C-alpha positions as CSV (number, residue, x, y, z in Angstrom):
1,M,0.0,0.0,0.0
2,N,1.4,3.4,-0.9
3,L,2.0,6.1,1.7
4,R,-0.9,8.3,0.7
5,K,-3.4,5.4,1.1
6,A,-1.9,4.4,4.5
7,T,-2.1,8.0,5.7
8,L,-5.7,8.4,4.7
9,K,-6.7,5.1,6.3
10,L,-4.9,6.0,9.5
11,G,-6.6,9.4,9.5
12,F,-10.0,7.8,8.9
13,K,-9.5,5.5,11.9
14,L,-8.4,8.3,14.2
15,R,-11.3,10.5,13.2
16,L,-13.7,7.6,13.8
17,L,-12.1,7.0,17.3
18,L,-12.2,10.7,18.2
19,F,-15.4,12.0,16.8
20,G,-17.4,8.7,16.6
21,H,-16.5,7.6,20.1
22,I,-14.5,9.8,22.4
23,F,-16.2,13.1,21.5
24,N,-19.6,11.5,20.9
25,P,-21.3,12.4,24.2
26,L,-22.9,9.7,26.3
27,W,-25.9,11.9,27.0
28,R,-27.0,11.4,23.4
29,S,-29.3,8.5,22.8
30,R,-28.0,5.3,21.5
31,E,-29.5,6.0,18.1
32,E,-28.0,9.5,18.0
33,R,-24.5,8.2,18.9
34,R,-24.8,5.5,16.2
35,E,-25.9,8.1,13.7
36,V,-22.8,10.3,14.5
37,R,-20.5,7.3,14.2
38,N,-22.0,6.3,10.9
39,N,-21.7,9.8,9.5
40,V,-18.0,10.1,10.5
41,K,-17.3,6.6,9.1
42,T,-19.2,7.3,5.8
43,E,-17.4,10.6,5.3
44,G,-14.0,9.0,5.7
45,I,-14.8,6.1,3.4
46,I,-16.1,8.3,0.6
47,R,-13.1,10.5,0.8
48,Y,-10.8,7.5,0.4
49,L,-12.9,6.1,-2.5
50,R,-13.0,9.5,-4.2
51,E,-9.3,9.9,-4.2
52,F,-8.2,6.4,-5.2
53,Y,-11.0,4.6,-7.0
54,L,-13.5,7.0,-8.4
55,P,-11.1,8.4,-11.0
56,R,-10.8,4.9,-12.6
57,V,-14.4,5.2,-14.0
58,D,-13.4,7.9,-16.4
59,S,-11.8,5.2,-18.6
60,V,-14.9,2.9,-18.6
61,P,-16.3,2.8,-22.1
62,D,-20.0,3.4,-22.8
63,T,-20.9,0.6,-25.2
64,G,-24.7,1.3,-25.0
65,V,-27.3,-1.0,-23.4
66,V,-28.4,-4.2,-25.0
67,Q,-32.1,-5.1,-25.2
68,S,-32.8,-8.7,-24.5
69,G,-35.9,-10.8,-24.2
70,Q,-34.1,-13.7,-22.6
71,E,-32.9,-12.1,-19.3
72,K,-32.6,-14.3,-16.3
73,I,-32.8,-13.9,-12.5
74,F,-29.4,-14.8,-10.9
75,S,-28.8,-15.9,-7.3
76,I,-26.1,-17.7,-5.4
77,W,-25.8,-20.3,-2.7
78,L,-22.2,-21.3,-2.7
79,Q,-22.8,-24.7,-1.1
80,G,-25.4,-25.6,-3.7
81,E,-29.2,-25.2,-3.7
82,T,-29.9,-28.6,-2.2
83,Q,-27.6,-27.8,0.8
84,A,-29.3,-24.5,1.5
85,P,-31.4,-23.9,4.6
86,P,-35.2,-24.5,4.3
87,L,-36.0,-20.8,4.2
88,V,-33.5,-20.2,1.3
89,R,-35.0,-23.1,-0.6
90,A,-38.4,-21.7,0.0
91,C,-37.2,-18.3,-1.4
92,F,-36.0,-20.0,-4.5
93,D,-39.3,-21.8,-4.9
94,S,-41.2,-18.6,-4.5
95,I,-39.2,-16.9,-7.2
96,R,-39.9,-19.8,-9.6
97,R,-43.6,-19.6,-8.8
98,H,-44.1,-15.9,-9.2
99,C,-41.4,-14.5,-11.5
100,R,-41.6,-14.9,-15.3
101,Q,-37.8,-15.0,-15.8
102,E,-35.8,-18.2,-15.4
103,L,-34.0,-18.5,-12.0
104,V,-30.3,-19.5,-12.2
105,V,-29.0,-20.5,-8.8
106,L,-25.2,-20.7,-8.9
107,D,-22.8,-22.4,-6.5
108,D,-19.1,-22.5,-5.9
109,T,-18.7,-25.0,-8.8
110,T,-20.9,-23.5,-11.4
111,L,-20.0,-19.8,-10.9
112,G,-16.8,-20.3,-12.9
113,E,-19.0,-21.4,-15.8
114,Y,-20.7,-18.0,-15.9
115,I,-18.1,-15.4,-14.9
116,H,-14.3,-15.2,-14.9
117,L,-13.1,-12.9,-12.1
118,P,-9.4,-11.9,-11.9
119,G,-7.4,-14.7,-10.4
120,T,-6.1,-12.3,-7.7
121,I,-9.7,-11.8,-6.4
122,V,-10.6,-15.5,-6.5
123,D,-7.3,-16.2,-4.6
124,K,-8.1,-13.6,-2.0
125,F,-11.5,-15.2,-1.5
126,R,-10.0,-18.7,-1.2
127,K,-7.6,-17.4,1.4
128,G,-10.3,-15.7,3.4
129,I,-9.1,-12.1,2.7
130,I,-12.4,-11.4,0.9
131,K,-15.3,-12.6,3.0
132,P,-18.2,-14.6,1.5
133,A,-20.6,-11.6,1.7
134,H,-18.3,-9.3,-0.2
135,Y,-17.4,-12.1,-2.7
136,A,-21.2,-12.5,-3.4
137,D,-21.4,-8.7,-3.9
138,I,-18.6,-8.9,-6.5
139,C,-20.2,-11.9,-8.3
140,R,-23.7,-10.3,-8.5
141,V,-22.3,-7.2,-10.3
142,E,-20.1,-9.4,-12.5
143,L,-23.1,-11.6,-13.5
144,L,-25.2,-8.6,-14.5
145,Y,-22.3,-6.9,-16.3
146,E,-21.8,-10.1,-18.3
147,Y,-25.4,-11.0,-19.1
148,G,-27.7,-8.3,-17.9
149,G,-30.9,-9.3,-16.1
150,I,-31.8,-9.4,-12.4
151,W,-30.1,-10.2,-9.2
152,L,-32.1,-11.5,-6.2
153,D,-30.5,-12.5,-2.9
154,S,-31.0,-16.1,-1.9
155,T,-33.1,-14.8,1.1
156,C,-35.6,-12.8,-1.1
157,F,-39.1,-14.3,-1.0
158,A,-41.1,-13.4,-4.1
159,T,-44.8,-12.8,-3.9
160,A,-45.4,-11.3,-7.4
161,P,-43.7,-10.9,-10.8
162,V,-40.9,-8.3,-11.2
163,P,-42.8,-5.1,-12.1
164,Q,-42.7,-4.1,-15.7
165,W,-41.5,-0.5,-14.8
166,M,-38.4,-2.0,-13.2
167,L,-37.7,-4.1,-16.3
168,D,-38.0,-0.9,-18.4
169,E,-35.1,0.7,-16.6
170,D,-31.5,0.3,-17.8
171,M,-30.6,0.0,-14.1
172,F,-32.6,0.1,-10.9
173,V,-31.7,-0.5,-7.3
174,Y,-33.6,0.3,-4.1
175,L,-32.3,3.0,-1.9
176,A,-31.8,2.5,1.8
177,G,-34.8,3.2,4.0
178,K,-35.3,3.5,7.7
179,V,-36.8,0.1,8.6
180,V,-33.4,-1.6,8.8
181,D,-30.5,0.1,10.7
182,C,-28.2,0.5,7.7
183,H,-29.5,3.6,6.0
184,Y,-26.0,5.0,5.9
185,S,-25.3,2.4,3.2
186,Y,-27.4,4.6,0.8
187,M,-28.7,1.8,-1.4
188,Q,-29.6,-1.9,-1.2
189,N,-28.1,-4.5,-3.4
190,C,-30.3,-7.5,-2.5
191,F,-32.1,-6.7,-5.8
192,I,-30.4,-5.2,-8.8
193,R,-31.9,-4.8,-12.2
194,A,-29.4,-4.0,-15.0
195,R,-29.4,-4.3,-18.7
196,K,-26.2,-5.5,-20.3
197,G,-24.2,-2.5,-21.3
198,S,-25.4,-0.3,-18.4
199,W,-22.6,2.3,-18.0
200,L,-23.6,2.9,-14.4
201,L,-23.2,-0.8,-13.6
202,A,-19.9,-1.0,-15.5
203,A,-18.5,2.0,-13.6
204,W,-19.5,0.6,-10.2
205,R,-17.9,-2.7,-11.2
206,R,-14.7,-1.0,-12.1
207,M,-14.5,0.6,-8.6
208,I,-15.3,-2.8,-6.9
209,L,-12.8,-4.9,-8.9
210,D,-10.0,-2.3,-8.7
211,Y,-10.4,-2.0,-4.9
212,W,-10.1,-5.7,-4.3
213,M,-7.3,-6.2,-6.8
214,E,-5.3,-3.7,-4.7
215,E,-6.6,-4.0,-1.1
216,N,-6.5,-6.8,1.5
217,S,-9.2,-5.6,3.9
218,H,-12.6,-4.0,3.8
219,L,-13.5,-0.5,5.0
220,D,-17.0,-1.4,6.0
221,Y,-19.6,-4.2,5.5
222,F,-21.5,-1.9,3.2
223,Q,-18.5,-0.6,1.3
224,H,-19.7,-1.7,-2.1
225,Q,-22.9,0.3,-1.5
226,L,-20.8,3.2,-0.4
227,M,-18.9,2.9,-3.7
228,F,-22.2,3.3,-5.5
229,K,-23.0,6.4,-3.4
230,T,-19.5,7.8,-4.2
231,L,-20.1,7.2,-7.9
232,V,-23.5,8.7,-8.2
233,N,-22.8,11.7,-6.0
234,H,-19.4,12.7,-7.3
235,N,-19.2,11.6,-11.0
236,P,-21.3,13.9,-13.3
237,K,-22.2,11.1,-15.8
238,A,-23.2,8.7,-13.1
239,A,-25.2,11.4,-11.4
240,A,-27.1,12.1,-14.5
241,L,-27.9,8.4,-15.1
242,F,-28.9,8.0,-11.4
243,A,-31.2,11.0,-11.6
244,R,-33.2,9.3,-14.3
245,M,-33.6,6.2,-12.3
246,P,-36.8,6.0,-10.1
247,H,-35.8,6.6,-6.5
248,V,-37.6,4.1,-4.3
249,D,-36.6,3.2,-0.8
250,Q,-36.3,-0.4,0.4
251,D,-38.7,-0.2,3.4
252,P,-41.6,-2.0,1.7
253,T,-39.3,-5.0,0.9
254,H,-38.5,-5.4,4.6
255,L,-42.0,-4.9,6.0
256,L,-43.1,-8.5,6.5
257,W,-39.9,-9.9,8.1
258,Y,-39.5,-7.1,10.5
259,T,-43.1,-6.9,11.6
260,I,-45.1,-10.1,11.4
261,R,-42.8,-13.0,10.8
262,E,-43.5,-14.5,14.2
263,D,-47.2,-13.7,14.3
264,K,-49.9,-16.2,13.8
265,W,-50.5,-16.9,10.2
266,S,-53.1,-14.8,8.5
267,E,-53.5,-14.6,4.8
268,E,-54.9,-11.1,5.1
269,A,-52.0,-9.8,7.2
270,F,-49.5,-11.5,4.8
271,R,-51.1,-9.9,1.7
272,N,-51.2,-6.5,3.4
273,A,-47.5,-6.8,4.4
274,T,-46.4,-7.8,0.9
275,S,-48.6,-5.5,-1.2
276,G,-45.9,-2.8,-1.5
277,S,-43.2,-4.9,-3.1
278,F,-42.9,-8.0,-5.3
279,F,-40.5,-9.6,-2.8
280,Q,-39.7,-9.6,0.9
281,K,-36.2,-9.7,2.3
282,T,-35.7,-12.3,5.0
283,T,-32.8,-13.7,7.1
284,Y,-32.3,-17.5,7.2
285,R,-30.6,-17.3,10.6
286,D,-33.9,-16.1,12.2
287,A,-35.7,-19.1,10.7
288,R,-33.8,-22.1,12.0
289,H,-36.6,-23.1,14.3
290,P,-39.9,-21.7,13.0
291,V,-42.9,-22.1,15.3
292,P,-45.7,-24.0,13.5
293,G,-48.6,-21.8,12.7
294,T,-46.6,-18.6,12.3
295,V,-46.0,-16.5,9.2
296,M,-42.4,-17.7,9.1
297,Y,-43.4,-21.3,9.3
298,E,-46.0,-21.0,6.5
299,M,-43.5,-19.2,4.2
300,I,-41.1,-22.1,4.6
301,N,-43.7,-25.0,4.4
302,N,-46.6,-23.8,2.4
303,P,-45.9,-24.1,-1.4
304,E,-49.1,-22.3,-2.3
305,I,-48.0,-18.8,-0.9
């Protein structure tokens, strides 16, 4: 790592320590102190990304988007779909029931048949330098860059087809809302719609790949989302493309799991909770021992939902 990078990283850590912790008064509420920490952290990360990785996007060619009637939905479970937890398998089944596009579930073996990441990045993943969550982030962007289509996390439970207005966009992502405590991440990448040839996706990809080719640690769990924020807030071309994209926050996609998952099953309550989005984001760790008769249990065990 060069001296300038090391200096900025050290400064970032010192500012987070000083202004995110030491001079973040205890009389503030927990939520206020967390907000201050997140703001300090985000400011430092974006400064770092602007200096070292944002300039790379100027050389990304604009090839133009490709219209395709054969787009697919991609998802990943590295151990293989048959080895996935029951909730994840239920999510895959729900996508196949409700979405018109073919679902392609890739694993550690089949990923290499679809995408060809730089060997340095794959090696870093094998050595544990790149964590599975960040590796999945890299792969989803690479899949859409290569083929176009749709990405859905393995924990996204579909209740309706992908809306046509999303399919009409060259690129669409949800923005971070307030339901889940990660709004500093700016956007959500559990669902991404991108046509092949999207310059916004290609520029984001360039920042992600260049970062991991050169770095051996992450700045934040949501650093790829913060790369997107850096891109659309500080690159004029990306900003113009982003301004044309519908801005919709993610809250409706989290409504069910964070409100009624452990409630007694009610079809009316389920429909009301899912009416604002075509999918609901879940977490399989919360669903290891679902109580019979609950919403969570029915989602896993009722193939008619």
